[in-house]
VOVEX-294151 format. One record per residue (C-alpha): residue number from 1; x, y, z; residue in three letters. Coordinates in Angstrom, 2 decimals. Layout:
BEGIN
SITE:NUM:X:Y:Z:ala
...
***
This chain:
BEGIN
SITE:1:69.52:-137.65:-29.33:unk
SITE:2:70.93:-134.48:-28.55:unk
SITE:3:69.71:-131.22:-30.37:unk
SITE:4:71.61:-129.61:-33.23:unk
SITE:5:73.17:-126.64:-32.45:unk
SITE:6:72.18:-123.73:-34.70:unk
SITE:7:74.79:-122.02:-36.79:unk
SITE:8:74.84:-118.31:-35.73:unk
SITE:9:74.26:-117.15:-39.05:unk
SITE:10:71.09:-118.93:-39.55:unk
SITE:11:69.81:-117.35:-36.30:unk
SITE:12:70.67:-113.73:-37.51:unk
SITE:13:69.32:-114.11:-41.15:unk
SITE:14:65.96:-114.35:-40.51:unk
SITE:15:66.20:-111.08:-37.96:unk
SITE:16:67.98:-109.17:-41.00:unk
SITE:17:65.08:-110.38:-43.49:unk
SITE:18:62.59:-108.89:-41.31:unk
SITE:19:64.01:-105.60:-40.71:unk
SITE:20:65.14:-105.25:-44.27:unk
SITE:21:61.16:-105.95:-45.04:unk
SITE:22:60.12:-103.65:-42.31:unk
SITE:23:62.20:-101.10:-44.13:unk
SITE:24:60.52:-101.57:-47.20:unk
SITE:25:57.18:-101.39:-45.47:unk
SITE:26:58.14:-97.70:-43.73:unk
SITE:27:59.37:-96.64:-47.49:unk
SITE:28:56.21:-97.47:-49.31:unk
SITE:29:53.93:-95.80:-46.57:unk
SITE:30:56.27:-92.58:-47.06:unk
SITE:31:55.66:-92.56:-50.52:unk
SITE:32:52.16:-93.16:-50.54:unk
SITE:33:49.67:-90.19:-51.17:unk
SITE:34:47.61:-91.29:-48.14:unk
SITE:35:50.82:-90.45:-45.82:unk
SITE:36:50.52:-87.41:-43.78:unk
SITE:37:54.04:-86.14:-44.59:unk
SITE:38:53.97:-87.25:-48.07:unk
SITE:39:53.21:-83.64:-49.72:unk
SITE:40:55.49:-82.13:-47.18:unk
SITE:41:58.30:-84.32:-48.14:unk
SITE:42:57.95:-84.50:-51.59:unk
SITE:43:58.64:-81.34:-54.00:unk
SITE:44:55.58:-80.28:-55.37:unk
SITE:45:55.00:-81.16:-59.44:unk
SITE:46:54.58:-78.26:-61.08:unk
SITE:47:51.24:-78.15:-63.39:unk
SITE:48:52.35:-77.56:-66.96:unk
SITE:49:49.33:-76.17:-68.17:unk
SITE:50:48.94:-73.66:-65.43:unk
SITE:51:52.90:-72.76:-65.94:unk
SITE:52:52.22:-72.35:-69.51:unk
SITE:53:49.28:-70.02:-69.21:unk
SITE:54:50.77:-67.88:-66.62:unk
SITE:55:54.15:-67.60:-68.60:unk
SITE:56:52.16:-66.34:-71.65:unk
SITE:57:49.89:-64.08:-69.25:unk
SITE:58:53.01:-62.25:-67.63:unk
SITE:59:53.70:-58.65:-68.50:unk
SITE:60:57.13:-57.47:-68.64:unk
SITE:61:57.82:-54.04:-67.98:unk
SITE:62:58.83:-52.19:-71.37:unk
SITE:63:62.19:-50.35:-70.84:unk
SITE:64:62.03:-46.78:-72.23:unk
SITE:65:65.51:-44.87:-72.43:unk
SITE:66:65.10:-41.39:-71.01:unk
SITE:67:64.30:-38.28:-73.15:unk
SITE:68:67.55:-36.55:-74.45:unk
SITE:69:66.97:-33.16:-75.82:unk
SITE:70:70.34:-33.53:-77.65:unk
SITE:71:69.00:-36.70:-79.76:unk
SITE:72:65.79:-34.85:-80.80:unk
SITE:73:67.74:-31.94:-81.61:unk
SITE:74:70.24:-34.11:-83.75:unk
SITE:75:67.54:-36.18:-85.58:unk
SITE:76:65.36:-33.35:-86.54:unk
SITE:77:68.46:-31.28:-87.78:unk
SITE:78:69.57:-34.55:-90.24:unk
SITE:79:66.23:-34.39:-91.65:unk
SITE:80:66.50:-30.58:-92.85:unk
SITE:81:70.23:-31.24:-93.63:unk
SITE:82:68.94:-33.79:-96.40:unk
SITE:83:66.50:-31.63:-97.68:unk
SITE:84:69.54:-29.14:-98.24:unk
SITE:85:71.43:-31.56:-99.88:unk
SITE:86:68.97:-32.78:-102.05:unk
SITE:87:68.05:-29.15:-102.79:unk
SITE:88:64.66:-29.06:-101.51:unk
SITE:89:65.33:-25.91:-99.12:unk
SITE:90:68.03:-23.14:-99.66:unk
SITE:91:68.29:-23.92:-103.29:unk
SITE:92:66.17:-21.12:-104.95:unk
SITE:93:67.09:-19.16:-107.75:unk
SITE:94:66.82:-15.85:-106.05:unk
SITE:95:69.29:-17.14:-103.05:unk
SITE:96:66.60:-16.78:-100.65:unk
SITE:97:67.06:-18.96:-97.64:unk
SITE:98:64.52:-21.43:-96.67:unk
SITE:99:65.60:-22.73:-93.34:unk
SITE:100:67.27:-20.97:-90.08:unk
SITE:101:69.31:-22.70:-87.62:unk
SITE:102:69.28:-22.05:-84.51:unk
SITE:103:72.04:-19.44:-83.12:unk
SITE:104:74.31:-20.75:-80.01:unk
SITE:105:71.92:-19.33:-77.67:unk
SITE:106:68.72:-20.52:-79.18:unk
SITE:107:65.89:-18.87:-80.81:unk
SITE:108:64.14:-15.93:-79.64:unk
SITE:109:60.81:-17.34:-78.74:unk
SITE:110:58.02:-15.66:-76.94:unk
SITE:111:58.60:-17.19:-73.32:unk
SITE:112:55.43:-14.81:-72.30:unk
SITE:113:53.10:-16.46:-74.61:unk
SITE:114:54.78:-19.69:-73.54:unk
SITE:115:53.87:-19.68:-70.35:unk
SITE:116:50.39:-18.29:-70.61:unk
SITE:117:49.88:-21.63:-73.10:unk
SITE:118:51.14:-24.10:-69.85:unk
SITE:119:54.18:-24.85:-71.47:unk
SITE:120:56.63:-26.72:-69.61:unk
SITE:121:60.32:-25.73:-69.61:unk
SITE:122:61.43:-28.44:-71.01:unk
SITE:123:58.99:-28.02:-74.43:unk
SITE:124:60.53:-24.49:-74.28:unk
SITE:125:63.87:-25.49:-74.05:unk
SITE:126:63.50:-27.88:-77.38:unk
SITE:127:61.48:-25.38:-79.28:unk
SITE:128:64.38:-22.75:-78.97:unk
SITE:129:67.08:-25.42:-80.28:unk
SITE:130:65.41:-26.78:-83.51:unk
SITE:131:65.80:-25.46:-87.11:unk
SITE:132:62.60:-24.26:-88.87:unk
SITE:133:61.88:-23.30:-92.23:unk
SITE:134:61.95:-19.34:-92.29:unk
SITE:135:58.04:-18.81:-92.55:unk
SITE:136:54.66:-20.75:-92.83:unk
SITE:137:54.44:-20.20:-96.04:unk
SITE:138:58.02:-22.20:-96.67:unk
SITE:139:56.79:-24.64:-94.29:unk
SITE:140:53.68:-25.53:-96.00:unk
SITE:141:55.80:-26.48:-99.13:unk
SITE:142:58.87:-28.45:-97.25:unk
SITE:143:56.54:-31.09:-95.10:unk
SITE:144:58.21:-32.26:-92.04:unk
SITE:145:56.99:-35.90:-93.29:unk
SITE:146:54.76:-36.84:-96.32:unk
SITE:147:51.34:-35.13:-96.02:unk
SITE:148:52.81:-33.32:-92.39:unk
SITE:149:53.77:-29.59:-92.18:unk
SITE:150:56.41:-28.63:-89.51:unk
SITE:151:55.67:-25.98:-86.96:unk
SITE:152:57.71:-22.88:-87.13:unk
SITE:153:57.83:-21.97:-83.41:unk
SITE:154:59.71:-18.67:-84.16:unk
SITE:155:56.51:-17.13:-84.73:unk
SITE:156:53.71:-16.66:-82.24:unk
SITE:157:50.47:-17.69:-84.34:unk
SITE:158:52.87:-21.15:-84.92:unk
SITE:159:52.95:-21.68:-81.06:unk
SITE:160:49.51:-21.26:-80.58:unk
SITE:161:48.36:-23.46:-83.54:unk
SITE:162:50.74:-26.05:-82.15:unk
SITE:163:48.98:-26.33:-78.90:unk
SITE:164:45.93:-27.57:-80.62:unk
SITE:165:47.11:-28.90:-84.14:unk
SITE:166:43.90:-30.33:-85.21:unk
SITE:167:42.03:-27.13:-85.01:unk
SITE:168:40.24:-25.55:-87.97:unk
SITE:169:41.06:-22.31:-88.61:unk
SITE:170:38.03:-20.53:-87.24:unk
SITE:171:37.65:-22.94:-84.45:unk
SITE:172:38.32:-21.73:-80.77:unk
SITE:173:42.29:-22.85:-79.37:unk
SITE:174:41.96:-25.79:-76.92:unk
SITE:175:44.41:-24.95:-74.81:unk
SITE:176:44.54:-28.09:-73.39:unk
SITE:177:44.65:-30.19:-76.16:unk
SITE:178:48.01:-31.02:-75.74:unk
SITE:179:49.73:-31.56:-72.07:unk
SITE:180:52.34:-29.02:-70.87:unk
SITE:181:55.29:-31.24:-72.19:unk
SITE:182:54.05:-32.27:-75.31:unk
SITE:183:54.94:-30.34:-78.29:unk
SITE:184:53.63:-30.96:-81.91:unk
SITE:185:56.97:-31.08:-84.61:unk
SITE:186:54.25:-31.22:-87.37:unk
SITE:187:50.53:-30.78:-87.77:unk
SITE:188:48.58:-33.01:-90.56:unk
SITE:189:47.61:-31.69:-93.81:unk
SITE:190:44.31:-33.19:-95.24:unk
SITE:191:45.61:-37.18:-95.18:unk
SITE:192:48.93:-36.52:-92.82:unk
SITE:193:49.26:-37.02:-89.13:unk
SITE:194:50.77:-35.07:-86.42:unk
SITE:195:54.26:-35.52:-84.82:unk
SITE:196:53.54:-34.84:-81.22:unk
SITE:197:56.15:-35.64:-79.26:unk
SITE:198:55.72:-36.85:-75.48:unk
SITE:199:59.25:-35.22:-73.68:unk
SITE:200:58.43:-37.26:-70.53:unk
SITE:201:58.03:-40.11:-72.22:unk
SITE:202:60.16:-39.84:-75.21:unk
SITE:203:57.44:-40.89:-77.68:unk
SITE:204:55.80:-40.05:-80.73:unk
SITE:205:52.30:-41.26:-81.67:unk
SITE:206:51.55:-42.05:-85.20:unk
SITE:207:48.58:-44.37:-86.41:unk
SITE:208:48.78:-47.67:-88.39:unk
SITE:209:46.78:-46.44:-91.53:unk
SITE:210:44.83:-50.07:-92.07:unk
SITE:211:43.79:-50.79:-88.45:unk
SITE:212:43.16:-47.46:-87.10:unk
SITE:213:40.54:-44.62:-87.58:unk
SITE:214:41.90:-41.33:-87.05:unk
SITE:215:38.68:-39.52:-85.87:unk
SITE:216:35.80:-39.92:-83.64:unk
SITE:217:32.15:-39.96:-84.74:unk
SITE:218:31.96:-36.32:-84.00:unk
SITE:219:35.08:-35.49:-86.45:unk
SITE:220:37.55:-35.41:-83.70:unk
SITE:221:41.40:-36.11:-84.14:unk
SITE:222:41.75:-39.31:-81.57:unk
SITE:223:45.21:-38.53:-80.84:unk
SITE:224:45.24:-40.49:-77.58:unk
SITE:225:44.75:-43.61:-79.49:unk
SITE:226:47.34:-43.79:-81.41:unk
SITE:227:49.93:-46.32:-80.57:unk
SITE:228:52.99:-44.97:-79.16:unk
SITE:229:56.92:-45.09:-80.96:unk
SITE:230:59.81:-44.79:-79.36:unk
SITE:231:60.93:-41.13:-80.34:unk
SITE:232:64.55:-41.44:-81.73:unk
SITE:233:63.85:-44.62:-83.28:unk
SITE:234:60.63:-43.20:-85.22:unk
SITE:235:62.88:-40.21:-86.39:unk
SITE:236:65.81:-41.87:-86.90:unk
SITE:237:63.95:-44.54:-89.27:unk
SITE:238:62.72:-41.75:-91.29:unk
SITE:239:66.07:-40.26:-91.68:unk
SITE:240:67.42:-43.73:-93.23:unk
SITE:241:64.55:-43.87:-95.68:unk
SITE:242:65.37:-40.05:-96.57:unk
SITE:243:69.09:-41.29:-97.27:unk
SITE:244:67.75:-44.53:-98.98:unk
SITE:245:65.32:-42.57:-101.15:unk
SITE:246:62.23:-45.17:-99.84:unk
SITE:247:60.73:-41.91:-98.96:unk
SITE:248:60.36:-39.24:-101.06:unk
SITE:249:60.87:-35.55:-99.69:unk
SITE:250:58.81:-32.88:-101.13:unk
SITE:251:55.61:-30.30:-100.90:unk
SITE:252:52.08:-30.65:-102.16:unk
SITE:253:53.30:-29.18:-105.43:unk
SITE:254:56.17:-28.92:-107.91:unk
SITE:255:58.67:-30.57:-104.99:unk
SITE:256:56.34:-33.24:-104.02:unk
SITE:257:57.05:-34.44:-107.81:unk
SITE:258:60.70:-34.02:-107.57:unk
SITE:259:61.84:-37.67:-107.29:unk
SITE:260:59.03:-39.50:-109.45:unk
SITE:261:60.93:-38.53:-112.80:unk
SITE:262:64.37:-37.63:-111.39:unk
SITE:263:65.11:-40.55:-108.98:unk
SITE:264:67.59:-42.43:-111.11:unk
SITE:265:69.74:-38.97:-111.89:unk
SITE:266:70.79:-38.77:-108.01:unk
SITE:267:72.91:-42.28:-108.36:unk
SITE:268:74.62:-40.45:-111.59:unk
SITE:269:75.62:-37.77:-109.09:unk
SITE:270:77.16:-39.96:-107.06:unk
SITE:271:74.10:-40.37:-104.33:unk
SITE:272:74.57:-40.81:-100.95:unk
SITE:273:78.40:-41.45:-100.48:unk
SITE:274:79.98:-39.34:-102.97:unk
SITE:275:77.52:-37.09:-103.92:unk
SITE:276:78.30:-34.18:-105.74:unk
SITE:277:75.77:-31.36:-104.14:unk
SITE:278:77.01:-28.58:-106.00:unk
SITE:279:76.39:-30.04:-109.58:unk
SITE:280:72.94:-31.91:-108.29:unk
SITE:281:71.55:-28.62:-107.30:unk
SITE:282:72.71:-26.32:-110.24:unk
SITE:283:70.84:-29.33:-112.63:unk
SITE:284:68.34:-29.89:-110.09:unk
SITE:285:67.30:-25.73:-109.39:unk
SITE:286:64.16:-25.31:-111.82:unk
SITE:287:62.97:-28.90:-112.26:unk
SITE:288:59.51:-28.39:-110.33:unk
SITE:289:58.65:-25.32:-112.80:unk
SITE:290:59.66:-27.56:-115.73:unk
SITE:291:57.89:-30.65:-114.44:unk
SITE:292:54.56:-28.20:-114.25:unk
SITE:293:55.17:-27.30:-117.88:unk
SITE:294:55.63:-31.15:-118.55:unk
SITE:295:53.17:-32.71:-116.52:unk
SITE:296:50.49:-30.17:-115.74:unk
SITE:297:48.24:-32.80:-114.19:unk
SITE:298:50.71:-35.07:-112.71:unk
***
């Protein structure tokens, strides 16, 4: 019997199957961790735990807006304008002005003294442009912030005092307490805070009353350890609180008691949008004196 002739398809199929199996085996090798080329040919799988930890630890730079003298001048001026509107300043029965605004060329400030105390040109420029109470006595009764007295840099004595706002009256002046580009807008009373503006960093340092001590073991004011705040935001927040009457402006004596008794009456005079300022000032002019008579221990 003659041998059967194999169909061409039958002779080639085993070869095809063999090749297919070989490709499968090679694929297994390439995907095996033992294969030398495995690590280089496969994308590295991230360690999720390490990635999350790295993300949490990464420090993002804080973007600080550059210092702008016009902005600071405008905000400080707004504070004093509200004081005038509410009759805390420039509302005396004798007509005495309690606030001095800078002329177009700026206040005449003792430049030689400023240079002696190592103030920077930027700090001096700001001092020339700010409004001030007309005297130290007026400033003491009209705090810049509650329990913080504004410095009046139109007086030489205040220029010196402003370089060391935490100094007791008989202590020697520390000329290097503030850096040349720092300026004290206000000094703390017994329980207040210093308002010190850094004209390079555009910041104001202020404490968190619940968490920070304001003095070290020797009784020295620990100014540098206080957290810094974006200066325009800090001042604008105070302006908004004044306008909403969330913070009561005023001094340590009669002025400080003003809104505690007459808070509701401001709305009767249209505060803040339709405020009848002249009528309010006429009604409020002698309020501090009346309060002292009615509430001598208040």
